[in-house]
matplotlib code that plots the C-alpha trace (Angstrom):
import matplotlib.pyplot as plt

x = [0.0, 1.6, 1.2, 2.1, 4.1, 6.7, 9.3, 12.9, 15.6, 19.1, 21.0, 23.2, 25.6, 26.2, 26.5, 29.2, 30.9, 31.1, 32.5, 35.0, 36.5, 36.1, 36.3, 33.1, 35.1, 34.9, 31.2, 30.2, 31.5, 29.8, 26.1, 26.4, 25.9, 28.7, 26.1, 25.4, 29.0, 29.3, 26.8, 28.1, 31.7, 29.7, 28.6, 31.8, 33.1, 30.6, 31.2, 31.0, 27.4, 26.2, 28.1, 26.4, 23.1, 23.6, 24.6, 22.1, 19.0, 20.9, 21.6, 17.7, 16.4, 17.9, 16.0, 12.7, 13.3, 14.2, 11.4, 8.8, 10.7, 10.0, 6.6, 6.2, 7.5]
y = [0.2, 3.3, 5.5, 9.1, 10.6, 13.5, 14.8, 14.4, 16.9, 16.8, 20.1, 19.5, 22.4, 20.5, 17.2, 18.5, 20.5, 17.2, 15.2, 17.8, 17.7, 14.1, 12.2, 11.0, 7.4, 7.7, 8.8, 6.3, 3.5, 4.3, 4.7, 2.4, -1.3, -3.2, -3.5, 0.5, 0.7, -0.9, 1.4, 4.5, 3.6, 3.9, 7.1, 8.4, 8.4, 11.0, 14.1, 15.7, 16.7, 13.1, 11.8, 14.1, 13.5, 9.7, 10.0, 12.1, 10.2, 7.0, 9.2, 10.1, 6.9, 4.5, 5.8, 5.8, 2.2, 1.4, 3.2, 1.0, -2.3, -1.7, -1.0, -4.5, -6.4]
z = [0.1, -1.0, 2.2, 0.4, -2.0, -2.6, -4.7, -4.4, -6.0, -6.2, -7.2, -10.2, -9.9, -5.8, -7.6, -10.2, -7.4, -5.4, -8.4, -9.1, -5.6, -4.8, -8.3, -10.3, -9.9, -6.1, -5.9, -8.5, -6.5, -3.3, -4.8, -7.7, -8.0, -10.0, -13.2, -12.6, -12.5, -16.0, -17.5, -15.9, -17.5, -21.0, -19.9, -18.4, -22.0, -23.1, -21.2, -17.1, -17.4, -18.7, -16.1, -13.1, -14.4, -14.3, -11.0, -9.9, -11.0, -9.3, -6.1, -6.1, -7.0, -4.3, -1.0, -2.9, -3.8, -0.4, 1.0, -1.4, -0.4, 3.4, 2.5, 0.8, 3.8]

ax = plt.figure().add_subplot(projection="3d")
ax.plot(x, y, z, "-o")
ax.set_aspect("equal")
plt.show()
């Protein structure tokens, strides 16, 4: 049963700043599964903006999935 809904927001400029300071690979390894990391490596060749968007989507969706899984148990 769905108990509520909301909007998750990520500020891309803050994520880009984090990537610039700490490195994209370090952040990617922290939040991505092995399969997602393989997918990210194909995006990695494109440009920094594509990298940031890819990581932002995965970063935002993880808590949503976790909350959904907890509701289903």
